[in-house]
N, C-alpha and C positions, 0 to 999 in steps of 0.2 A: 503492500499499499505507499502511496505519496505522502507527502508530510504535508499540513494542510496550510496553505498558502495564510500570509501573514493577516489580508485585510478579511471580515466576512461582509458576505451578500446576503444583501435584506430584497426580501420582495413583497408585493404589496397588490392587488386588485382596487381600482379606480372604486372608489365608493360609488351611491344608487342617482345613478342619472332621470330625466327626467325621463326619459323611454325606459328606461328599468323599472320604474314605480307603474310604469304603463302597460307595462308587461308585451312592451313591443323589442322587435331584431333592428337592435342600433348599428352593431358590424363600421362598419366607416365613413358612418354619418356623422356628425360632430354636433355632439350632444349634450350643454349645464349639467351638471350635478344640480338637483334637487338638495333642497336648505338641510334636508334632514342629510344629504349624503355629503355633505360640507360639516357637520358638525361631526357628525360618525369619520372623517378624517381626522378630523381636529384629534378626538378619540385615541386612533390610532395612534398617531405621532403621540401622543401622552404613554402609549405602551410602551413606546421604543426609545421615552425621554434617556435611559441610559446607555444607549450606547452614543457615541459619538460619529457620525457622518461628515467624512472628506468630500463622496460626488455625488450626486443626484443625478438620477434620467429618468425619461417619462415617452412616452409615445407622444407624436404631432397631432394628438388631439386632446380635446381643451378636458373633458372629463378627467385628465392622468394627471396634469397640469396642476385641476385647480384640487383634486387630492392630495398631490406631493405641496403645493404651497401649504395647505391647512399641516399636513404631519411638520412639515420644518417650522409654520409655526410654533405649533406644541411641541417640537422639540428645541425651540432658543435656537432655532440652524437654519435661519431667514441668508445668510450670508454664503450658504454652501453650494458651489457651483453646480451651475446645473447641465444639462446636455440632451435635447431631443431629436428620437430618432424615428422613421419612419418607419424602420425594420420589426418594431416591438410596436405598432398600429393591431389592430383588434380585426382577427375575420373580415372578411368582406363575404359579403352576405351574397352579396348578388342578385337575384330576383328574389328573392325570402326577405330583403334588407325594408322595413316598414314596415314590416307584417306583423299581427296581432298574433300571440306565442299560441295559445289561447285555440283562438280560429284556423293554426297551422296542425296543431294538434288533433283533432279534429277531423281536418280536410283529409290529413293524411292518414292516421290512424298512429295508436302512442309507441311501435317498435320502430316505424317506419321512420316517427318525428327522431324518437331516442338515436335511432344511427344517425338522422341528418346533424342528430346536436354533439354527439358525443365522439362518434368514431374515428378515427385515423385517415382511411380516406373514400369519406363517401364525398362524392362529389357536388358541387351545389351549382346548378345554372348561372355563367358567368361570373360566378364566385372564386371563393378561397372555400378547398377541404382542411384539415389539420394538419398536413404534412406540408403541403404551398408553407403555410405560416411559421412549420418548423426550419423550414429550407429557409426562408428570412432572416428568420431572429436568432438559431441557433448559432448564425456565420456571425452575427452581429453578440453575442453573445462570448464566441470564443475569442472572439479578433480583437474586441474592445470592451468590454466587462472584464476575462477576465485578468486582462494587462492589469486592469487596475489595483484587482488582489492583488495582483502578487507584488507593488509598488507600496502595498501593505495598508491600502484605503479599506474604509468602509464603504460597500455602495451602496443607495437604496435606488432599487430600480422598481417605481409603478408604471405597471400597463395595465392588462383585460383579460380577462380568465382565461379563452383561448389563445394567447399567446403567451403569459406565465404556464398555463397546462405545455406547451408543445416546448419551453425553455427548462420545466423540471424530467419533463421526460427524457429528455439528455442526462440532467445532471444526477437523477437518480437510477438513468438504465431500464425506465419501463417500456415494456414492449408495448409493437402495434398494437394486441389487441385487451393488454391492462390498460392503457390509457383512458378507455371509454368510461375507468369505474373513478378518473382523478379529475377532486375538483376543486378547485381555487376558490373560494370563499370570500363574502361578502366579511371588511372587515376583519381578516384577516393576514397576518404577518410573520413570513416564512421568515427565516433567519438562519444561511445557510453558513456554514466551513467544507469547502472545496480544495483539492489534491490542483494538481500545477495544469491540469486536463480540462479541468471546471468541476469535475465527476465530486459526488457525495463524500463529505469525510459524517459530515454529520447535521445535524436541526435542528432547530427547534422553534417552538411556532410560538406565535400568540395572538392570544383576537380582542373584537369589544363584543358583546354577546347581545347588543341592542337588535340588529336587525330581523334578527328571527323573529323577534318579541313585537317590530312595528310589523309585523306580514301576517 
């Protein structure tokens, strides 16, 4: 086993957006957080106040930047340098973007809906499979984030559910089949120690509990 890198990786999903609350597939659309989402993003930052961050990263989509800003404010870390990249944007749901999830579940049936939502290679018309997301997000992780960890920097990455699942797939060596059972919930922060290949040494989970009670 490789020795762990000096830097720690923290990953978090953006909190509740307006379309999340409405049950609409957001994907590549740029949708703001709800007031509750901003409040809970601040609470996520409070969960990791004990960690000193040297680099923050988020996607090009506003819901991750709003989440990150609230987290950094709670951590007293607003002056931490921030990078943004489209490589960690959310999965493009193509023709399903903007559709109501419950309506899609009823139209497709539960089994087909679950396959669309969770499987690694499920094709979406004019959109991305999780494999395509993996093929853009993991190189960014390996080529940009891991070198920062090698420098001894603690790095906070705020991204999207599918994008973070794809990065977790690489870090934790999760199979194509098993990835369908992996979730990145709202309010969770996963804190990784990884080796020089960016692979798992250890993981600590922290989270807020208010989202489920809110829904």
